[in-house]
C-alpha positions as CSV (number, residue, x, y, z in Angstrom):
1,X,12.8,-13.7,11.7
2,X,14.6,-10.2,11.4
3,X,17.4,-11.6,9.2
4,X,15.5,-13.7,6.6
5,X,18.4,-13.8,4.3
6,X,19.8,-16.5,6.7
7,X,17.0,-18.8,6.5
8,X,16.2,-21.6,3.9
9,X,13.7,-20.6,1.1
10,X,11.0,-22.8,2.9
11,X,11.4,-21.0,6.1
12,X,11.3,-17.6,4.5
13,X,8.2,-18.8,2.6
14,X,6.8,-20.2,5.7
15,X,7.1,-16.9,7.3
16,X,5.4,-14.9,4.7
17,X,2.5,-17.6,4.3
18,X,1.9,-17.3,7.9
19,X,1.8,-13.4,7.6
20,X,-0.6,-13.7,4.5
21,X,-2.8,-16.4,6.3
22,X,-3.3,-14.2,9.2
23,X,-4.1,-11.1,7.4
24,X,-6.6,-13.0,5.1
25,X,-8.0,-15.3,7.6
26,X,-11.7,-15.8,7.0
27,X,-11.9,-14.1,3.8
28,X,-13.1,-16.3,0.9
29,X,-10.8,-16.8,-2.1
30,X,-13.7,-15.5,-4.2
31,X,-14.1,-12.2,-2.1
32,X,-13.0,-8.8,-3.8
33,X,-9.4,-8.3,-3.2
34,X,-8.7,-11.9,-2.0
35,X,-6.4,-12.6,-5.1
36,X,-3.8,-9.9,-3.4
37,X,-3.2,-12.7,-1.1
38,X,-1.5,-14.8,-3.7
39,X,0.5,-11.7,-4.9
40,X,1.7,-10.9,-1.3
41,X,3.1,-14.5,-1.3
42,X,5.3,-14.5,-4.3
43,X,8.8,-14.9,-3.3
44,X,11.8,-16.3,-5.3
45,X,12.5,-19.9,-4.4
46,X,16.3,-19.2,-3.6
47,X,18.8,-16.5,-2.8
48,X,21.8,-16.2,-5.2
49,X,25.2,-17.6,-3.5
50,X,26.5,-14.3,-3.0
51,X,23.3,-12.1,-2.5
52,X,23.9,-8.4,-3.1
53,X,23.5,-6.0,-0.1
54,X,20.5,-4.8,-1.8
55,X,18.7,-8.4,-1.4
56,X,19.8,-8.9,2.0
57,X,18.9,-5.5,3.1
58,X,15.3,-6.3,1.6
59,X,14.9,-9.7,3.3
60,X,15.9,-8.0,6.6
61,X,13.7,-5.0,6.2
62,X,10.7,-7.6,4.9
63,X,11.5,-9.8,8.1
64,X,11.2,-6.4,10.3
65,X,7.7,-5.6,8.4
66,X,6.1,-8.9,8.5
67,X,7.4,-9.1,12.2
68,X,5.8,-5.8,13.5
69,X,2.5,-6.5,15.2
70,X,1.0,-3.0,13.9
71,X,2.1,-3.7,10.3
72,X,0.2,-7.0,10.7
73,X,-3.0,-5.5,11.8
74,X,-3.0,-2.7,9.2
75,X,-2.7,-5.0,6.5
76,X,-5.4,-7.4,8.1
77,X,-7.7,-4.0,8.2
78,X,-6.8,-3.4,4.4
79,X,-7.7,-7.0,3.9
80,X,-11.0,-6.8,5.4
81,X,-11.9,-3.4,3.9
82,X,-11.0,-4.8,0.5
83,X,-13.2,-7.8,0.9
84,X,-16.2,-5.9,2.0
85,X,-15.9,-2.9,-0.4
86,X,-14.5,-4.3,-3.5
87,X,-11.5,-3.5,-4.9
88,X,-12.0,-0.9,-7.8
89,X,-11.8,2.6,-6.6
90,X,-14.8,4.9,-7.3
91,X,-12.7,7.4,-9.0
92,X,-9.9,7.4,-11.5
93,X,-6.5,7.4,-9.3
94,X,-4.7,8.7,-12.4
95,X,-5.6,12.3,-11.7
96,X,-4.7,11.8,-8.0
97,X,-1.2,10.6,-9.0
98,X,-1.0,13.5,-11.4
99,X,-2.2,16.4,-9.6
100,X,-1.8,15.7,-6.0
101,X,1.6,14.1,-7.0
102,X,2.7,17.4,-8.5
103,X,1.3,19.4,-5.5
104,X,3.4,17.2,-3.2
105,X,6.7,17.8,-5.3
106,X,5.9,21.5,-5.4
107,X,5.1,21.7,-1.7
108,X,1.4,23.0,-2.1
109,X,-0.3,22.9,1.3
110,X,-3.5,20.7,0.8
111,X,-5.4,23.0,3.0
112,X,-4.4,26.3,1.2
113,X,-6.5,27.9,-1.6
114,X,-4.2,26.6,-4.1
115,X,-4.7,23.2,-2.6
116,X,-8.4,23.5,-3.3
117,X,-8.1,24.4,-6.8
118,X,-5.9,21.1,-7.3
119,X,-8.5,19.1,-5.4
120,X,-11.2,20.5,-7.7
121,X,-9.2,19.0,-10.8
122,X,-9.2,15.5,-8.9
123,X,-13.0,15.6,-7.7
124,X,-15.7,17.8,-8.7
125,X,-16.4,20.7,-6.5
126,X,-20.1,19.6,-6.6
127,X,-19.2,16.5,-4.7
128,X,-21.1,16.7,-1.2
129,X,-19.3,17.1,2.0
130,X,-20.6,13.5,3.2
131,X,-19.5,11.8,0.0
132,X,-15.8,13.5,0.3
133,X,-15.5,12.2,3.9
134,X,-16.5,8.7,2.6
135,X,-14.0,8.8,-0.2
136,X,-11.2,10.3,2.2
137,X,-12.0,7.4,4.8
138,X,-11.7,4.7,1.8
139,X,-8.6,6.3,0.6
140,X,-7.1,6.2,4.2
141,X,-8.0,2.6,4.7
142,X,-5.8,1.6,1.5
143,X,-3.1,4.1,1.8
144,X,-0.3,3.0,4.1
145,X,3.4,3.8,3.4
146,X,4.7,0.4,5.0
147,X,2.3,-1.6,2.7
148,X,3.4,0.4,0.0
149,X,7.1,-0.5,1.1
150,X,6.2,-4.2,1.3
151,X,5.4,-4.2,-2.4
152,X,8.6,-2.3,-3.0
153,X,10.5,-4.8,-1.3
154,X,8.9,-7.7,-2.9
155,X,9.8,-6.1,-6.1
156,X,13.4,-6.2,-5.4
157,X,13.2,-9.7,-4.2
158,X,11.6,-10.9,-7.4
159,X,13.8,-8.8,-9.7
160,X,11.3,-6.3,-10.8
161,X,12.1,-2.5,-11.5
162,X,11.6,-0.1,-8.7
163,X,8.5,2.2,-8.7
164,X,8.0,5.5,-7.3
165,X,6.1,6.2,-4.2
166,X,2.5,7.0,-4.8
167,X,1.3,7.1,-0.9
168,X,2.3,10.8,-0.6
169,X,-0.1,11.8,-3.5
170,X,-2.9,9.8,-1.9
171,X,-1.9,11.0,1.7
172,X,-2.3,14.9,0.3
173,X,-5.6,13.9,-1.4
174,X,-7.0,12.6,2.0
175,X,-5.9,15.8,3.6
176,X,-7.6,18.0,0.9
177,X,-10.7,16.1,0.9
178,X,-11.0,16.5,4.7
179,X,-10.0,20.1,4.5
180,X,-12.2,21.3,1.7
181,X,-15.6,20.1,2.0
C-alpha cells in the first residue's frame, strides 16, 4: 500500500474507496458534510507512462497516510463531527486566515497581549468564555495538518495548483481562544 504508484488505477481507487468507506461508515449521504466523501475519492484514472517524481512521491505519501490508523481515526472523527454539527462554520474563516495567518508569519505568541489584540479582531471580546471554548473545540475537531496534507496530495494527483497551508492560522486561533477567555 505504501507505493501506490506501482498499483493499477483500480487498485489505487479501491484503497481510497475503502479508506473513505471506513471514515464515513454509517453517515447518511444526505447528512451535512457527507458530500466530502465523494471529493475524497476523486483520483485520476491513470498515471502517465513516466510519472514525475512529484506524482510518485504524492502517491507514496498518500498510501502512507491512508494506511495510518491514527490518520484513519482522525478522519472518522472529523466525518462524525461534520455529520452532527453541520458543515458551515459559525464564524467567517477569512479573518482567521488574515489576522491569525499574519500573526503566525510574524511569530506573535497567541498567549501574548498582542495575541489578545489580534484575537479581538477575529472574534468580539464580548464573546463569553463558554462560547470561546466551544468554538475552540469545534475548530480543533476540523483542524489537522495531516488531513490538509491529504487534500494537498489529492491536488497534486489531480493536477490542481498547490494551495498554502491554512492549518497553522487555525491552530494559532485555537490557542488564542483557549488562552484569552
